[in-house]
C-alpha positions, 0 to 999 in steps of 0.5 A: 257514161262521160264524154271522155269515156265514150268511144267516138268511133261508136258514138258517131258511127254513121246511121245512113249511107250518106253519112259514110266518109268518102267512097261515094262510088262504093256507096252508090253500088251498095244502094243499087244492090239494096234496091235490087233486093227491095224489088226482089231481083236476086231471087228471080231465076229467069234466063234473061236475068243472067245475060252478060251486060256491058258498060256502066249501065250494064254493071249497075243492072248486074249488081241489082241481081246479085245475092251477096256483096263482098266489101273489100278494102283496107282496115278503117275505111268504113266497110263494116260501118257502111253495111250497118248503116245500110241495114239501119237506113232500110230498117233491115234486121241484122245477123252479124258474125265476125272472126272471133266467132267460131265459124265451122260448117255446123255453126255457119249452117245453124246461124247463117244458112238458117238465117238466110232461109228463115223468116225473122222478127223486127225490133218491136217483136212483129213477124217479118215475111220475105215474100212481103219484101221484109229483109234481114241483112246477114253480115260476115265480118273479116270473111278473109279469115274464114277457117281453113283446113281445120274447119273448111266446111265453114267456107262451103256453108257460106257458099251454100247460104249464098246460093240457097238463101233468100236474104241479102248477105254482105261479106267484109274482107281486107284481103279479097284474094284470100277469100276468092281462092277458097271457093269459086262461088266468090268470083267469076262471071256467073257468081251470085256475088258482086265485089264492091271495093273501098279505098282510103278516103281523101284527107279533106273528106276525113276533115269534114267528118272530124269537124262535125264531131268537133261541132257536136262536142262543142270543142274549143280546138284549133282547126289546124290541129283537125287538119293535121290529124286528117292528113296524117291519118293516111285514110284511116277514118277510125284512127283519125276519130280516135286521134281526135278524141285523144288530142281533144282532152289531152290539152295538147296543140297542133305542135304536138301533132306535128312533133308526133310525125306521120301517124304510122298507127303507133297511137292506135296500137298503144292505146289498144294494148293499154285498153286490152291490158286493163279491160278487166275481162277476156271478152273486152280485152280480145275486142280491144286487140281486134279493134286495133286492126294490126296484123297478129304477128306485129301485135305479138312484137308490140306485146313482147316489147311491153310485157316486161314493163307492165307485168305485175310480178315475176309470176305474171311475167312467166304466165304472160310469156306462156300465153304469148308462146301459145299465141306464136304456136297458133299463128305458125299453124295459121300461116304454115297450114292454113288453119285460119280458124286458129286466128281468133284463139291466138288473139285470145292468148295475146289478150291473156298475156296483156291481162298479166299487167300490174297497175295502169301507171306502169304502162310506158308512154314511149316504146317501139318493138325492136323487131319491127324497127329492124324490119323497117331498116331492112325494108329497102333491101327487101324491096330490091329483092322483090323487084329483082324476083319479079323481073327474073320470074318473067324471063324464067317463066316461073313464079316470083316466090320461086325466083326469090327463094330458089333462084336468086342466090345462084343468079347472084353468084353467076352475076359476080363470076361471069362479066359477060353474064352480068352485062347480058342480064343488065341489058336484057332485064333492064336492071336498075342501079339499086338492083345491080348494087344489091347483086354486086355489093358495090355501088361504083361497080354497079354504075360502071356495069350499067353504063357498059351494058347500056352501050350494048357491050353484052356478050357476043356469044352466050353459052348454051347453058346460060341461054337455057336459063332464060330462053325456054 
């Protein structure tokens, strides 16, 4: 395979934890956890082992006794890479499941629980014994996409594998809360699981990693270009490496990077869609979409925008939209009913949509979903509505969601009809100018109202009805 066709994210995937970009504290805690397994601490059940510890040293001791880790953080920051590097560094064999696999109770029990309870084999075929300290690492990627109502038993089986298993397990998530709300085994003081949080690496750390690749590939490339790619990656290591590979063989210079604006993932998405469209088989197409790391509803918008331009025929266009429609139906069940097991099927339908493409030359170099563009234009308004709802929720002792959808419309009516109510709410909720402007629809009126309210000209007497809204 040529250097151009080989993906650098795989070629330069770290083989040890010390090679991982950034997140030094997370790496340190992973090493402590692994040391605990080497010493057999998570399998001990003495009462003294479960006493609560305090301070940094106590936290270090505690993680060495945990049976599983949750690696939490945004996409592209090295969570999966770190888990695989840990196994490689220690010579542990790996059992890996991801969101594209079916993860119902029976399948999880067959693969994960049996793997956690049973012995195994090394790569050379020799038998491993857990009592001799031999380990195999079980990695459950995208664990926050564990199936919901349809295959809820999958979550229970994971929890069972952690409690009963005699092998180390790592769960990888983007949304920690989404996983923890499904089972109490993933949270709490007595949980057998410890959370290790990953954050986006600094540009300087990413730049060092990119320069090592430049040296290894013997590239004649401007150092400024590497710096710009690292800075504009916004902490996405995987995306930065993809960008470097793209620019390295494009013949473009640093001016092209500057002209491209902040990364905002457009390059990753377009390249991922193109790879999926011309992959040649469903498995590779689905993998290409999953590697993009974009939310499915956003991917649908991108696919909807590009499909008419790449469809090889009218029949292909019709079949493509049929698949996209099925993906939309599946995603609606994911979000409305919590059937997260359908997420991977929706990705398959989107992959099938792209595979209706004609020739590679038809793929446009410049396009952007209209729906996402319109959402971007309304981003400021949505942010104001959100901040208003949070303030209202505090004063009304309710949830932000209820304040936003059920109360805010009526609050806005009262705000404009009753001047005393308006001044009172500005004063008591410390509303900002942009929030008052949203409620009144008038910039000049918002400035005047805030000025008057902050003078203390709130109503001397509030009706019992108005007080009842906020003083219970």
